[in-house]
LUMDO-38165 format. One record per residue (C-alpha): x, y, z; chain. Coordinates in steps of 0.02 Angstrom, whole numbers, plus 50000, padded with zeros to 5 digits. Example, Ala and Ser with C-alpha at 12.3 -4.5 7.8 and 13.67 -1.06 7.14 Angstrom:
<rs>
R    xx    yy    zz kette
R 50615 49775 50390     A
R 50684 49947 50357     A
</rs>
This chain:
<rs>
R    xx    yy    zz kette
R 52414 57160 54977     A
R 52235 57095 54978     A
R 52207 56910 54949     A
R 52140 56849 54783     A
R 51967 56770 54772     A
R 52035 56593 54756     A
R 52147 56619 54909     A
R 51998 56675 55013     A
R 51898 56523 54957     A
R 52046 56408 54991     A
R 52068 56477 55167     A
R 51884 56453 55207     A
R 51883 56273 55145     A
R 52041 56240 55247     A
R 51949 56303 55400     A
R 51804 56187 55366     A
R 51922 56039 55346     A
R 52009 56084 55509     A
R 51840 56100 55598     A
R 51781 55932 55526     A
R 51638 56015 55432     A
R 51716 55921 55287     A
R 51782 55763 55374     A
R 51922 55652 55305     A
R 51876 55547 55153     A
R 51717 55647 55122     A
R 51682 55725 54953     A
R 51682 55914 54937     A
R 51525 55996 54867     A
R 51535 56005 54678     A
R 51611 56157 54593     A
R 51443 56229 54542     A
R 51379 56224 54721     A
R 51538 56302 54791     A
R 51539 56436 54656     A
R 51360 56483 54698     A
R 51394 56484 54886     A
R 51549 56594 54873     A
R 51484 56702 54731     A
R 51633 56665 54618     A
R 51665 56575 54454     A
R 51701 56390 54433     A
R 51876 56439 54377     A
R 51905 56520 54547     A
R 51842 56363 54636     A
R 51955 56255 54528     A
R 52106 56364 54574     A
R 52060 56352 54758     A
R 52047 56162 54747     A
R 52213 56153 54655     A
R 52292 56249 54799     A
R 52214 56132 54928     A
R 52282 55984 54830     A
R 52457 56061 54832     A
R 52441 56077 55021     A
R 52395 55893 55034     A
R 52222 55926 55105     A
R 52120 55855 54961     A
R 52141 55744 54810     A
R 52047 55734 54646     A
R 51971 55574 54580     A
R 51933 55579 54394     A
R 51747 55582 54360     A
R 51701 55576 54544     A
R 51752 55743 54618     A
R 51869 55808 54752     A
R 51893 55715 54916     A
R 51960 55770 55085     A
R 52119 55692 55152     A
R 52106 55782 55318     A
R 52200 55913 55419     A
R 52366 55824 55394     A
R 52539 55891 55432     A
R 52569 55966 55261     A
R 52663 56127 55242     A
R 52627 56177 55064     A
R 52731 56176 54907     A
R 52865 56296 54968     A
R 52888 56254 55150     A
R 53049 56312 55236     A
R 53174 56176 55279     A
R 53142 56191 55466     A
R 52964 56130 55437     A
R 52999 55968 55345     A
R 52943 55820 55451     A
R 53001 55642 55428     A
R 52886 55493 55433     A
R 52962 55443 55599     A
R 52932 55615 55676     A
R 52753 55621 55613     A
R 52713 55449 55685     A
R 52779 55489 55859     A
R 52784 55332 55966     A
R 52744 55217 55821     A
R 52888 55110 55759     A
R 52940 55148 55579     A
R 53050 55028 55481     A
R 53105 55012 55299     A
R 53122 54861 55185     A
R 53240 54899 55042     A
R 53163 54825 54884     A
R 53287 54896 54759     A
R 53442 55007 54753     A
R 53548 55044 54601     A
R 53626 55182 54496     A
R 53558 55219 54322     A
R 53549 55355 54191     A
R 53391 55461 54209     A
R 53241 55442 54096     A
R 53173 55595 54006     A
R 53043 55616 54145     A
R 53172 55608 54284     A
R 53285 55729 54190     A
R 53144 55855 54181     A
R 53097 55834 54365     A
R 53275 55849 54432     A
R 53348 55969 54303     A
R 53478 55843 54245     A
R 53556 55799 54078     A
R 53548 55624 54005     A
R 53726 55582 54060     A
R 53705 55628 54245     A
R 53671 55468 54344     A
R 53544 55450 54483     A
R 53515 55331 54627     A
R 53355 55231 54602     A
R 53281 55180 54769     A
R 53129 55070 54807     A
R 53074 55050 54988     A
R 52925 54980 55082     A
R 52893 55082 55238     A
R 52810 54995 55384     A
R 52726 55065 55539     A
R 52723 54946 55687     A
R 52771 54808 55564     A
R 52619 54842 55453     A
R 52655 54890 55271     A
R 52597 55068 55236     A
R 52696 55158 55101     A
R 52782 55108 54939     A
R 52917 55237 54902     A
R 53012 55261 54739     A
R 53152 55393 54741     A
R 53274 55465 54616     A
R 53424 55557 54693     A
R 53562 55640 54588     A
R 53725 55548 54617     A
R 53823 55712 54612     A
R 53725 55782 54761     A
R 53729 55629 54873     A
R 53896 55538 54864     A
R 53916 55388 54977     A
R 53733 55337 54985     A
R 53726 55154 55039     A
R 53603 55017 55082     A
R 53643 55044 55266     A
R 53594 55228 55254     A
R 53429 55180 55174     A
R 53380 55070 55320     A
R 53353 55233 55416     A
R 53317 55413 55370     A
R 53369 55459 55193     A
R 53345 55645 55224     A
R 53433 55631 55392     A
R 53587 55572 55298     A
R 53574 55710 55167     A
R 53556 55846 55298     A
R 53659 55785 55446     A
R 53799 55692 55358     A
R 53814 55789 55195     A
R 53764 55959 55265     A
R 53631 55993 55132     A
R 53490 56113 55171     A
R 53315 56076 55112     A
R 53221 56227 55049     A
R 53055 56177 54971     A
R 52946 56044 54895     A
R 52803 56029 54773     A
R 52679 55888 54799     A
R 52540 55825 54688     A
R 52415 55697 54752     A
R 52311 55587 54638     A
R 52191 55442 54663     A
R 52219 55283 54565     A
R 52183 55097 54579     A
R 52287 54963 54662     A
R 52406 54868 54550     A
R 52478 54693 54570     A
R 52628 54773 54656     A
R 52515 54859 54782     A
R 52431 54692 54815     A
R 52601 54610 54844     A
R 52678 54740 54958     A
R 52535 54842 55033     A
R 52414 54695 55050     A
R 52288 54790 54945     A
R 52138 54718 54855     A
R 52166 54726 54667     A
R 52081 54882 54601     A
R 52047 54965 54769     A
R 52080 55154 54785     A
R 52261 55204 54812     A
R 52332 55377 54841     A
R 52492 55421 54749     A
R 52595 55571 54802     A
R 52721 55640 54677     A
R 52852 55756 54751     A
R 53001 55858 54696     A
R 53114 55921 54837     A
R 53245 56056 54814     A
R 53391 56128 54912     A
R 53432 56304 54969     A
R 53548 56313 54818     A
R 53399 56289 54703     A
R 53455 56116 54647     A
R 53325 55977 54646     A
R 53380 55840 54765     A
R 53239 55712 54754     A
R 53101 55659 54637     A
R 52988 55530 54718     A
R 52821 55445 54715     A
R 52737 55363 54863     A
R 52583 55251 54862     A
R 52470 55207 55007     A
R 52294 55137 55028     A
R 52157 55269 55030     A
R 52055 55171 55158     A
R 52193 55192 55287     A
R 52173 55381 55282     A
R 52302 55520 55273     A
R 52437 55521 55142     A
R 52621 55486 55129     A
R 52737 55626 55181     A
R 52889 55550 55094     A
R 53057 55548 55180     A
R 53051 55730 55231     A
R 53155 55769 55382     A
R 53152 55888 55532     A
R 53309 55989 55496     A
R 53388 56078 55643     A
</rs>
């Protein structure tokens, strides 16, 4: 089957990002310029950029355009479980630690119900962690995990790999994830934990992860400073 126009445009822009024609943190040409260059409509360009955002290669900043995150280790919105990489694996020799800021069980909000496919009376774990790399604060993570899918989750587990526990200890198999990346401004909480300047650009990644059974296992958001480059890959884990 031949590729659609937006897929062809998306692939070409991916190549340019990989080849540093569009370097990290640079702004892509505007939609009119890209539409003229590729001989397609602005709708096609918008679809191509949406796909690149799903892959974690770009993010959109309201009123300012689309910016490049770089050729990061993102595997798309339906990556197989064998391709999920944890923060520790991605950082190689760097030392990754977690500070647990909050851990409790609660009934899901309407938003969390919709993201995880739960009813109002199905409890979830609510997890807040600050992830550090070589003792420097980098990512603020906020996770919701259905209690019924992850019995026995403890504070001790959360000091290490959350997804390692889900896969290795509970035998769950990750199947796919959908990620959305947006640019926002630093809040007082970002200043406190990420050592941000109030109002400086922050990247927020929203992710829903599901299992091979089709059940959604995790709804999470992760925030990190745009000036540090890259983006947060959540707690995803290299499943064997």
